[in-house]
C-alpha positions as CSV (number, residue, x, y, z in Angstrom):
1,X,52.2,-48.1,-20.4
2,X,53.8,-51.3,-19.1
3,X,57.4,-51.7,-18.4
4,X,59.5,-54.3,-19.8
5,X,63.1,-55.0,-19.1
6,X,63.6,-56.3,-23.0
7,X,62.5,-53.8,-25.6
8,X,60.4,-54.7,-28.4
9,X,62.7,-54.4,-31.5
10,X,62.6,-56.3,-34.6
11,X,65.6,-54.8,-36.3
12,X,67.9,-55.0,-33.1
13,X,69.2,-57.3,-31.0
14,X,70.1,-56.4,-27.2
15,X,67.7,-53.5,-26.3
16,X,67.0,-53.0,-23.0
17,X,65.6,-50.8,-20.1
18,X,67.7,-49.9,-17.3
19,X,64.5,-48.6,-15.7
20,X,63.3,-50.0,-12.1
21,X,66.8,-50.8,-10.6
22,X,66.8,-50.3,-6.8
23,X,69.8,-47.9,-5.4
24,X,71.6,-48.4,-1.9
25,X,69.5,-45.6,-0.2
26,X,66.2,-47.0,-1.4
27,X,65.5,-45.4,-4.5
28,X,64.9,-47.1,-8.0
29,X,65.9,-45.9,-11.5
30,X,62.9,-44.5,-13.5
31,X,61.7,-46.0,-16.7
32,X,61.7,-44.4,-19.8
33,X,65.1,-42.5,-19.1
34,X,67.4,-45.0,-19.9
35,X,68.3,-47.3,-22.6
36,X,70.9,-49.6,-23.2
37,X,70.9,-51.4,-27.3
38,X,73.0,-53.1,-29.7
39,X,73.3,-51.2,-33.4
40,X,70.6,-49.5,-34.9
41,X,71.1,-50.1,-38.5
42,X,69.0,-52.7,-38.8
43,X,66.1,-50.8,-37.1
44,X,62.8,-51.2,-39.3
45,X,60.8,-47.9,-39.9
46,X,58.2,-49.7,-37.4
47,X,61.4,-50.2,-34.8
48,X,62.1,-46.7,-35.3
49,X,58.5,-45.1,-34.8
50,X,58.1,-47.3,-31.5
51,X,61.3,-45.9,-30.5
52,X,60.2,-42.3,-30.5
53,X,56.7,-43.2,-29.3
54,X,58.4,-44.6,-26.1
55,X,60.2,-41.2,-25.9
56,X,64.0,-41.5,-27.2
57,X,65.7,-38.1,-27.4
58,X,69.2,-39.0,-27.9
59,X,71.1,-41.5,-29.5
60,X,74.6,-42.0,-28.0
61,X,77.0,-43.7,-30.2
62,X,79.9,-45.3,-28.8
63,X,81.6,-46.8,-32.2
64,X,84.6,-46.1,-34.1
65,X,84.1,-44.0,-37.4
66,X,84.6,-47.3,-39.3
67,X,81.6,-49.0,-37.8
68,X,79.6,-45.7,-38.1
69,X,80.4,-45.5,-42.0
70,X,79.7,-49.3,-42.7
71,X,75.9,-49.4,-40.7
72,X,75.3,-45.8,-40.2
73,X,72.3,-45.5,-37.4
74,X,68.9,-44.9,-38.0
75,X,67.6,-42.5,-35.4
76,X,64.7,-42.3,-34.3
77,X,62.3,-39.2,-35.7
78,X,62.8,-36.7,-32.8
79,X,66.1,-37.9,-31.8
80,X,69.6,-35.8,-31.5
81,X,72.3,-38.2,-32.8
82,X,75.1,-37.9,-30.5
83,X,78.9,-39.5,-32.1
84,X,81.3,-40.3,-29.0
85,X,83.5,-43.0,-30.2
86,X,85.8,-45.2,-27.6
87,X,88.1,-45.7,-29.3
88,X,90.8,-43.1,-30.9
89,X,90.3,-45.4,-34.7
90,X,89.1,-49.1,-34.9
91,X,86.6,-51.0,-32.9
92,X,88.5,-52.8,-30.5
93,X,86.1,-55.2,-29.4
94,X,85.6,-57.0,-32.5
95,X,82.4,-56.8,-32.7
96,X,82.8,-55.7,-36.4
97,X,86.0,-57.9,-37.4
98,X,86.0,-60.0,-40.4
99,X,86.3,-63.9,-40.2
100,X,89.7,-63.6,-41.7
101,X,91.0,-61.7,-39.2
102,X,89.5,-63.1,-36.5
103,X,90.7,-66.9,-37.7
104,X,94.4,-65.5,-38.2
105,X,94.4,-63.8,-34.7
106,X,92.1,-66.8,-32.8
107,X,93.2,-69.8,-34.4
108,X,95.8,-71.0,-32.0
109,X,95.8,-70.2,-28.6
110,X,92.2,-71.0,-26.8
111,X,92.4,-68.3,-24.3
112,X,93.5,-65.5,-26.6
113,X,89.4,-64.1,-26.6
114,X,89.4,-64.0,-23.2
115,X,92.7,-62.1,-22.9
116,X,91.8,-59.9,-25.7
117,X,88.2,-59.2,-24.0
118,X,90.3,-58.6,-20.6
119,X,92.4,-56.2,-22.3
120,X,89.6,-54.2,-24.1
121,X,87.9,-53.7,-20.8
122,X,90.7,-52.2,-19.3
123,X,92.0,-49.6,-21.8
124,X,88.0,-48.7,-21.9
125,X,88.7,-47.3,-18.4
126,X,92.2,-45.6,-19.2
127,X,92.0,-44.5,-22.7
128,X,91.8,-40.9,-23.3
129,X,89.6,-41.3,-26.1
130,X,87.1,-43.5,-23.8
131,X,87.3,-41.2,-21.0
132,X,86.2,-38.5,-23.3
133,X,83.5,-40.3,-24.5
134,X,82.2,-41.0,-20.9
135,X,82.4,-37.8,-19.8
136,X,80.3,-36.4,-23.2
137,X,77.8,-39.1,-22.1
138,X,77.3,-38.0,-18.5
139,X,76.7,-34.7,-20.3
140,X,73.7,-36.0,-22.7
141,X,72.5,-37.8,-19.7
142,X,72.5,-34.4,-17.4
143,X,70.7,-33.0,-20.4
144,X,67.9,-34.8,-20.5
145,X,65.7,-33.3,-18.1
146,X,62.1,-33.9,-19.4
147,X,59.9,-37.0,-18.0
148,X,59.5,-39.8,-20.1
149,X,62.1,-39.0,-22.3
150,X,65.1,-41.5,-22.8
151,X,68.7,-41.4,-23.7
152,X,69.4,-44.5,-25.8
153,X,73.3,-45.5,-25.7
154,X,74.9,-48.3,-28.0
155,X,77.9,-49.7,-29.7
156,X,77.8,-52.5,-32.2
157,X,76.8,-55.7,-30.4
158,X,75.8,-53.8,-26.8
159,X,77.9,-55.9,-25.1
160,X,80.8,-54.3,-23.7
161,X,81.1,-49.9,-24.8
162,X,77.6,-50.3,-23.9
163,X,78.1,-52.4,-20.6
164,X,80.9,-49.8,-19.2
165,X,78.6,-47.1,-20.0
166,X,76.0,-48.8,-18.3
167,X,78.0,-49.4,-15.6
168,X,79.3,-45.9,-15.4
169,X,75.8,-44.3,-15.6
170,X,74.1,-46.9,-12.6
171,X,77.2,-46.4,-10.6
172,X,77.1,-42.7,-11.0
173,X,73.5,-43.7,-9.7
174,X,74.1,-45.5,-6.9
175,X,72.7,-48.4,-7.9
176,X,73.4,-52.0,-6.3
177,X,76.8,-53.2,-7.8
178,X,75.7,-56.9,-7.9
179,X,72.2,-55.5,-9.7
180,X,75.0,-53.6,-11.9
181,X,76.7,-56.7,-12.4
182,X,73.3,-59.0,-13.2
183,X,72.4,-56.1,-15.8
184,X,75.6,-56.3,-17.4
185,X,75.7,-60.2,-17.6
186,X,71.4,-60.1,-19.0
187,X,73.2,-59.5,-22.2
188,X,74.5,-63.2,-22.7
189,X,70.7,-64.2,-22.7
190,X,69.5,-61.7,-25.3
191,X,72.4,-62.8,-27.7
192,X,73.1,-66.5,-26.5
193,X,70.5,-67.5,-29.9
194,X,73.0,-65.9,-32.0
195,X,76.1,-67.0,-30.6
196,X,74.9,-71.0,-30.9
197,X,74.3,-70.3,-34.3
198,X,77.9,-68.5,-35.0
199,X,79.3,-71.4,-32.9
200,X,77.6,-73.9,-35.3
201,X,78.1,-72.0,-38.7
202,X,82.2,-71.5,-37.5
203,X,82.0,-75.6,-37.1
204,X,80.5,-76.4,-40.1
205,X,83.2,-73.8,-42.4
206,X,86.2,-76.4,-40.6
207,X,86.9,-74.1,-37.8
208,X,88.7,-75.6,-34.7
209,X,86.9,-76.0,-31.4
210,X,90.0,-73.3,-30.2
211,X,88.5,-70.7,-32.7
212,X,84.9,-71.7,-31.7
213,X,86.2,-71.0,-27.8
214,X,87.7,-68.0,-28.9
215,X,84.6,-66.5,-31.2
216,X,82.3,-66.9,-27.7
217,X,84.5,-65.5,-25.9
218,X,84.2,-61.9,-28.3
219,X,80.6,-63.0,-28.6
220,X,79.9,-63.0,-25.1
221,X,79.9,-61.2,-21.6
222,X,81.8,-62.7,-18.5
223,X,82.0,-61.2,-15.1
224,X,85.8,-60.9,-15.2
225,X,85.5,-58.8,-17.8
226,X,83.4,-56.0,-15.7
227,X,85.7,-57.1,-13.0
228,X,89.1,-56.2,-15.1
229,X,87.7,-52.6,-15.8
230,X,86.6,-52.1,-12.0
231,X,89.9,-53.5,-10.3
232,X,90.9,-50.9,-12.5
233,X,89.2,-48.4,-11.2
234,X,89.8,-49.1,-7.9
235,X,93.5,-49.4,-8.2
236,X,94.7,-46.5,-10.1
237,X,91.8,-44.2,-9.1
238,X,90.4,-44.8,-5.8
239,X,87.2,-46.4,-6.7
240,X,84.3,-45.5,-8.8
241,X,83.1,-42.5,-7.5
242,X,86.6,-40.9,-7.0
243,X,87.0,-42.0,-11.2
244,X,83.4,-39.9,-11.7
245,X,84.5,-37.3,-10.0
246,X,88.2,-37.0,-11.2
247,X,88.3,-38.5,-14.4
248,X,84.8,-37.5,-16.1
249,X,84.6,-34.7,-13.7
250,X,81.5,-34.8,-12.4
251,X,81.1,-32.7,-9.5
252,X,78.7,-33.3,-6.2
253,X,75.9,-31.2,-7.9
254,X,76.5,-33.2,-11.1
255,X,75.8,-36.2,-9.3
256,X,72.6,-34.8,-7.3
257,X,71.6,-33.7,-10.3
258,X,71.4,-36.8,-12.1
259,X,69.7,-38.3,-9.4
260,X,67.1,-36.2,-9.2
261,X,66.5,-36.6,-13.3
262,X,66.9,-40.4,-13.2
263,X,65.5,-41.7,-9.6
264,X,61.9,-41.9,-8.1
């Protein structure tokens, strides 16, 4: 079976494998174990079958209750659904905000979207709801102990809450930090056609360039966003390994077990 970074899913965006990435101690993340994706509400029956055959046994949903209600997952057959909301009430990344809501908040200052995302990434590290969600995410990863079986994890756009999930999982596996950042930024390649279409539509509707700039900041990933999260981890928690141990409660045994399950 060929291993592709991007999964062939027609009813979804930004579906990616985390297999094949090198660790700092010369191991490699196994393929068919870890998938990061955007929402599953638009999956076709063929997509669902493809993911089932791919080996998806767990569907981890980081979205809020409102997002889950508006666009419920089409869970692949044979997969267990895990609802682990990162934010306590609503989607703070604005991936599901209406145009009117966005217009009210992002029409005046062309840095508002950027600053909002930096703030969101800091909250994804410090909020108790986020810490609980990522703790439970690791419990799901640890239970995935059969070869060629995948944990799929997602939010709405598959870039922010999912991006932090990927950052934490790959960090736990000791993947090279530069590789983790490169994977994080791959989202932009996958979403850019949609972002360009959004921008063109906003201009046609008479929106200002300030608004367009902010929408693009909300709809893409930026190394600064991830760096903002990493800075909080380093300054408030002593680094990512301390964060995994002290906040997400992963023991040395837990980390060794994860490496046995997910690394070649």
